[in-house]
C-alpha positions as CSV (number, residue, x, y, z in Angstrom):
1,M,53.2,-26.3,-32.1
2,R,54.4,-28.0,-29.0
3,Q,54.6,-24.6,-27.4
4,L,51.1,-23.9,-28.4
5,V,49.9,-27.2,-26.9
6,S,52.0,-26.6,-23.8
7,K,50.7,-23.1,-23.5
8,Y,47.1,-23.7,-24.2
9,G,46.7,-27.4,-23.2
10,W,45.1,-26.5,-20.0
11,V,42.4,-24.7,-22.0
12,A,41.6,-27.7,-24.0
13,I,41.4,-29.8,-20.8
14,V,39.0,-27.3,-19.4
15,L,36.9,-27.4,-22.5
16,I,36.8,-31.2,-22.6
17,V,35.9,-31.4,-18.9
18,S,33.2,-28.7,-19.3
19,F,31.8,-30.5,-22.3
20,G,31.7,-33.7,-20.4
21,L,30.0,-32.0,-17.4
22,A,27.5,-30.4,-19.7
23,R,26.6,-33.8,-21.3
24,W,26.3,-35.3,-17.7
25,A,24.1,-32.4,-16.6
26,G,21.9,-33.0,-19.8
27,N,21.4,-36.6,-18.8
28,R,21.3,-36.0,-15.1
29,G,19.7,-32.5,-14.8
30,P,16.1,-31.7,-14.0
31,S,14.7,-34.3,-16.4
32,G,16.9,-36.9,-14.9
33,Q,16.9,-36.1,-11.2
34,F,13.8,-34.0,-10.3
35,V,10.4,-35.1,-9.5
36,F,8.4,-32.5,-11.3
37,A,4.8,-31.3,-11.3
38,D,2.5,-30.0,-13.8
39,G,0.4,-27.4,-11.9
40,D,-2.0,-26.0,-14.6
41,I,-5.5,-26.7,-13.4
42,G,-7.2,-25.1,-16.4
43,T,-10.3,-23.0,-16.1
44,F,-12.6,-22.8,-13.0
45,M,-15.8,-21.1,-12.0
46,P,-15.0,-18.1,-9.9
47,W,-15.5,-18.6,-6.1
48,D,-15.9,-22.3,-6.3
49,Q,-14.1,-24.7,-4.1
50,I,-12.6,-27.2,-6.7
51,E,-10.6,-30.4,-6.6
52,R,-7.9,-30.8,-9.2
53,P,-5.0,-33.4,-9.6
54,V,-1.4,-32.3,-9.9
55,M,0.7,-34.8,-11.8
56,L,4.2,-35.7,-10.7
57,K,6.6,-37.8,-12.6
58,N,9.9,-39.4,-11.5
59,S,12.2,-39.1,-14.5
60,G,15.2,-40.4,-12.7
61,K,16.7,-43.8,-12.2
62,E,16.2,-44.1,-8.5
63,T,13.0,-44.5,-6.4
64,V,11.9,-41.3,-4.8
65,T,9.5,-40.9,-1.8
66,I,7.4,-37.9,-1.2
67,T,7.6,-37.1,2.5
68,H,5.4,-34.1,2.8
69,V,3.3,-31.6,0.7
70,Q,3.7,-28.0,2.0
71,T,0.5,-26.3,0.8
72,C,-0.4,-22.6,0.9
73,C,-3.4,-20.4,1.8
74,G,-6.6,-21.8,0.2
75,V,-4.9,-25.1,-0.9
76,S,-5.0,-28.4,0.9
77,V,-4.5,-32.1,0.0
78,S,-7.9,-33.6,-0.1
79,H,-7.2,-37.3,-0.5
80,P,-4.4,-39.8,0.3
81,Y,-1.9,-40.3,-2.5
82,Q,0.9,-42.7,-3.5
83,K,4.1,-41.4,-1.8
84,V,6.7,-43.8,-3.4
85,L,7.6,-43.2,-7.0
86,A,9.5,-45.8,-8.9
87,P,11.7,-44.7,-11.7
88,G,9.6,-43.5,-14.6
89,S,6.3,-43.6,-12.7
90,T,3.7,-40.9,-12.4
91,V,1.4,-40.1,-9.5
92,A,-1.6,-37.8,-9.0
93,V,-2.0,-35.7,-5.9
94,M,-5.6,-34.4,-5.4
95,L,-5.7,-30.7,-4.3
96,R,-8.7,-28.9,-2.9
97,I,-8.5,-25.2,-4.0
98,C,-10.6,-22.3,-2.8
99,T,-10.8,-19.8,-5.7
100,D,-11.9,-16.3,-6.2
101,D,-12.5,-14.3,-9.4
102,S,-8.9,-13.7,-10.3
103,P,-6.4,-15.9,-12.0
104,L,-4.9,-18.6,-9.8
105,E,-1.3,-18.1,-9.0
106,K,-0.1,-20.2,-6.0
107,E,2.9,-22.4,-5.1
108,I,3.2,-25.6,-3.2
109,T,6.2,-27.5,-2.4
110,F,6.8,-31.3,-2.4
111,E,9.4,-32.6,0.1
112,T,11.2,-35.7,-1.0
113,D,14.0,-38.0,0.2
114,H,16.1,-37.1,-2.9
115,P,19.6,-36.5,-1.6
116,T,20.3,-33.6,-4.0
117,Y,16.8,-32.0,-4.7
118,P,14.7,-32.6,-1.5
119,L,12.3,-29.7,-2.3
120,V,10.3,-29.5,-5.5
121,A,8.2,-26.4,-6.1
122,C,5.0,-26.6,-8.2
123,E,3.4,-23.4,-9.5
124,L,-0.4,-23.7,-9.5
125,T,-2.0,-21.7,-12.3
126,G,-5.6,-21.5,-13.6
127,R,-8.0,-19.1,-15.2
128,P,-11.5,-18.1,-14.1
129,D,-14.3,-18.7,-16.5
130,R,-15.7,-15.2,-16.9
131,S,-18.6,-16.3,-19.1
132,V,-20.5,-17.8,-16.1
133,P,-22.3,-15.9,-13.3
134,S,-20.3,-15.5,-10.1
135,A,-20.7,-13.8,-6.6
136,N,-18.7,-11.1,-4.9
137,R,-18.2,-13.6,-1.9
138,G,-16.8,-17.1,-1.6
139,G,-18.4,-20.1,0.1
140,V,-18.4,-18.5,3.5
141,W,-19.6,-14.9,4.2
142,R,-18.5,-13.7,7.7
143,I,-20.0,-10.6,9.2
144,T,-17.4,-9.6,11.7
145,E,-19.4,-7.0,13.5
146,R,-22.2,-8.1,15.7
147,V,-25.7,-7.5,14.2
148,A,-28.9,-6.5,16.0
149,P,-32.3,-8.1,15.9
150,G,-34.3,-6.5,13.1
151,Q,-31.2,-5.1,11.4
152,V,-31.1,-4.9,7.6
153,L,-27.8,-5.3,5.7
154,R,-28.4,-3.8,2.3
155,E,-27.1,-5.0,-1.1
156,V,-24.2,-7.0,0.5
157,Y,-24.5,-10.1,-1.6
158,K,-23.9,-9.5,-5.4
159,I,-24.4,-11.9,-8.3
160,L,-22.1,-10.8,-11.1
161,K,-23.6,-11.3,-14.5
162,G,-20.5,-12.2,-16.4
163,E,-20.5,-12.3,-20.2
164,G,-23.7,-14.2,-20.7
165,A,-27.4,-13.5,-20.8
166,D,-29.3,-11.4,-18.2
167,L,-29.9,-12.8,-14.8
168,T,-33.2,-13.7,-13.2
169,C,-32.3,-14.2,-9.6
170,T,-34.3,-15.4,-6.6
171,A,-33.0,-16.2,-3.1
172,V,-34.1,-18.2,-0.1
173,T,-32.3,-18.9,3.2
174,S,-32.1,-21.9,5.5
175,S,-32.7,-20.0,8.7
176,A,-36.0,-18.7,10.1
177,Y,-34.0,-15.8,11.5
178,V,-32.6,-14.6,8.3
179,E,-34.5,-13.5,5.1
180,T,-33.3,-11.8,1.9
181,T,-34.5,-8.4,0.7
182,A,-35.9,-7.8,-2.8
183,P,-33.2,-8.1,-5.4
184,T,-31.9,-5.0,-7.2
185,T,-30.2,-4.8,-10.6
186,D,-27.6,-2.3,-11.6
187,E,-26.6,-0.9,-15.0
188,N,-24.2,-3.8,-15.6
189,G,-26.9,-6.4,-15.1
190,D,-25.4,-7.5,-11.8
191,V,-28.0,-8.4,-9.1
192,S,-27.7,-7.6,-5.4
193,F,-29.5,-8.9,-2.3
194,G,-29.5,-7.7,1.3
195,V,-30.4,-9.7,4.4
196,R,-32.7,-8.9,7.3
197,I,-32.1,-10.4,10.8
198,S,-35.3,-11.4,12.4
199,P,-36.4,-9.5,15.5
200,N,-36.8,-12.8,17.2
201,A,-33.2,-14.0,16.4
202,P,-31.7,-15.3,19.7
203,R,-28.5,-14.0,21.1
204,G,-25.2,-15.6,20.0
205,K,-23.9,-17.2,16.7
206,L,-26.2,-17.3,13.8
207,T,-25.5,-19.4,10.7
208,S,-27.7,-19.5,7.6
209,F,-27.2,-20.7,4.0
210,L,-28.2,-18.5,1.1
211,F,-29.3,-20.3,-2.0
212,V,-29.6,-18.1,-5.1
213,T,-30.9,-19.1,-8.5
214,T,-29.3,-17.2,-11.5
215,G,-31.6,-18.3,-14.4
216,R,-28.5,-19.4,-16.3
217,P,-28.0,-23.0,-17.2
218,E,-24.3,-22.9,-17.1
219,R,-24.4,-22.1,-13.4
220,P,-28.0,-22.3,-12.1
221,T,-27.3,-21.8,-8.4
222,L,-24.9,-20.1,-6.1
223,I,-24.7,-20.9,-2.4
224,V,-23.0,-19.0,0.5
225,E,-22.9,-19.8,4.2
226,L,-23.7,-16.7,6.2
227,V,-22.0,-16.6,9.7
228,T,-22.6,-13.8,12.1
229,E,-23.4,-13.1,15.8
230,V,-26.5,-11.5,17.1
231,E,-26.2,-9.0,19.9
232,R,-29.2,-8.7,22.3
233,G,-29.9,-6.6,25.4
234,V,-26.4,-5.4,26.3
235,R,-23.0,-5.1,24.9
236,V,-20.1,-5.9,27.2
237,F,-16.4,-5.1,27.0
238,P,-14.3,-7.0,27.6
239,E,-16.4,-10.1,27.2
240,E,-14.7,-11.9,30.1
241,A,-13.1,-11.2,33.5
242,F,-9.6,-12.6,32.9
243,F,-7.4,-12.5,36.0
244,D,-4.4,-14.3,34.3
245,I,-1.9,-15.8,36.8
246,V,-2.6,-14.9,40.4
247,R,0.6,-14.4,42.3
248,D,-0.6,-13.2,45.7
249,N,-3.5,-13.7,48.1
250,G,-4.9,-10.1,47.9
251,P,-8.2,-9.2,46.4
252,L,-8.1,-8.4,42.6
253,T,-10.8,-6.6,40.6
254,R,-11.6,-6.5,37.0
255,T,-14.1,-3.9,35.5
256,I,-16.4,-4.6,32.6
257,E,-18.2,-1.9,30.6
258,V,-21.9,-2.7,30.0
259,E,-23.9,-0.8,27.4
260,V,-27.7,-1.2,26.9
261,V,-28.5,-1.8,23.3
262,E,-32.2,-2.8,23.7
263,P,-34.9,-0.9,25.7
264,A,-36.0,-4.2,27.5
265,W,-32.7,-3.8,29.5
266,S,-33.7,-0.6,31.2
267,T,-32.0,-2.0,34.3
268,V,-28.9,-4.2,34.6
269,L,-28.7,-6.5,37.6
270,V,-26.1,-9.0,38.7
271,E,-26.6,-12.3,40.4
272,T,-24.6,-13.3,43.4
273,P,-21.8,-15.6,42.2
274,E,-21.9,-19.3,43.2
275,E,-18.1,-19.3,44.0
276,S,-17.3,-18.0,47.5
277,C,-14.1,-16.5,46.1
278,L,-15.9,-14.1,43.8
279,D,-18.0,-11.0,44.3
280,A,-19.7,-8.8,41.7
281,I,-21.4,-5.4,41.8
282,V,-22.9,-3.4,39.0
283,R,-23.5,0.4,39.0
284,M,-24.9,2.9,36.5
285,T,-22.3,5.5,35.2
286,D,-24.6,7.2,32.6
287,E,-27.9,6.7,31.0
288,G,-27.8,3.2,29.4
289,K,-24.2,2.6,30.7
290,Y,-23.0,0.5,33.6
291,K,-19.8,-0.8,35.2
292,L,-19.6,-4.4,36.3
293,E,-16.8,-4.9,38.9
294,V,-15.8,-8.4,39.5
295,T,-13.6,-9.1,42.6
296,L,-11.5,-12.2,43.2
297,N,-10.4,-13.3,46.7
298,A,-7.2,-15.0,45.7
299,A,-6.7,-16.6,49.1
300,E,-10.0,-18.7,48.7
301,M,-9.7,-19.5,45.0
302,P,-8.9,-23.0,43.6
303,S,-5.7,-23.6,41.6
304,A,-7.7,-23.0,38.4
305,L,-10.9,-21.0,38.4
306,N,-13.5,-21.3,35.5
307,A,-16.7,-19.6,36.5
308,V,-19.3,-17.2,35.3
309,I,-20.9,-14.0,36.4
310,V,-24.5,-13.6,35.3
311,I,-26.1,-10.2,34.6
312,H,-29.9,-9.9,33.8
313,D,-32.7,-7.6,33.1
314,G,-35.0,-8.6,35.8
315,E,-37.5,-10.0,33.3
316,G,-35.8,-13.3,32.5
317,D,-33.2,-12.4,29.9
318,R,-29.6,-13.1,31.2
319,L,-26.1,-13.0,29.9
320,E,-23.1,-15.1,31.3
321,I,-19.7,-13.5,31.5
322,P,-16.8,-16.0,31.8
323,V,-14.3,-15.6,34.7
324,L,-10.9,-17.1,34.4
325,A,-8.0,-17.2,36.9
326,M,-5.2,-19.7,37.8
327,K,-2.4,-19.9,40.3
328,K,0.1,-21.5,37.9
329,I,0.3,-22.5,34.2
330,T,-0.4,-26.2,33.5
331,R,-1.3,-28.0,30.4
332,D,-5.0,-28.2,31.6
333,A,-4.8,-24.4,32.4
334,K,-3.5,-23.6,28.9
335,K,-6.5,-25.6,27.4
336,L,-8.8,-23.8,29.7
337,V,-7.6,-20.4,28.6
338,A,-7.8,-21.4,24.9
339,S,-11.4,-22.6,25.3
340,I,-12.6,-19.4,26.9
341,M,-10.5,-16.9,24.9
342,R,-11.4,-18.5,21.6
343,P,-13.4,-16.1,19.4
């Protein structure tokens, strides 16, 4: 017997220690040390921007402080929250979530001052309510390609019927330069609208809200913000004359392609630049196509140049083309580059 104990005593010791560690882990494991989160937000209306609380509980015996919430795409913290969690306390963190028409599966991370478990992952889950009408676009509808005055974009905004009654849709816009086309209904009962850009729409960024009624009480309206850019007269590429860092005093030239897109610009002219260090000429290369050559005299330029070259049609319509150059990179120069190159 003694030989057995002597031979297998270390096994017993290991078993006893393992049992003790298991009991300690049961008392001090995730339920005893973690700050944990319940991330089920329930059901939501597709494409809505919603706010939902995530509940966190400190089940341990020590105070825990939330130092940061690392969110993900489409999720942000919308309101201040209590950051210090006493033992046994619960706190709610309100999240703003941009949804679509698919189940929600995202992850956020809570960073804490807990010495052992500083990161706590929270799985956000939710289910779209497919019984309500929804749209094929979210809260913002961006048309990345430039549009022309009078252009019609057909059947681009669709209202999905869902599992309920038939739709009876109407639509209005908030801009005098955007109007909706007559709605069309497909075999599934989904209703589509197009939009028409007014012939009088000015050049540049164009924003309009579309308000659509569904005829369904569970979701009577849908709203989308339309963001696009109207192109008038001519199309230029690149859209600026960027000389970057000027390292010598010799003349430098940048060439910009100019293409006529409206008959009113039958002739493209260029104004004499106000800055003495700049010169610009424009010449026709083909019917409706021109080259604009911008020349910089580096010896006469200031340390940072932020100017414009103006082309026009001779009848009052004009387009400003930014010109940017600098002799060295400074903080102000970096800000200047960012402001001009920003899309």
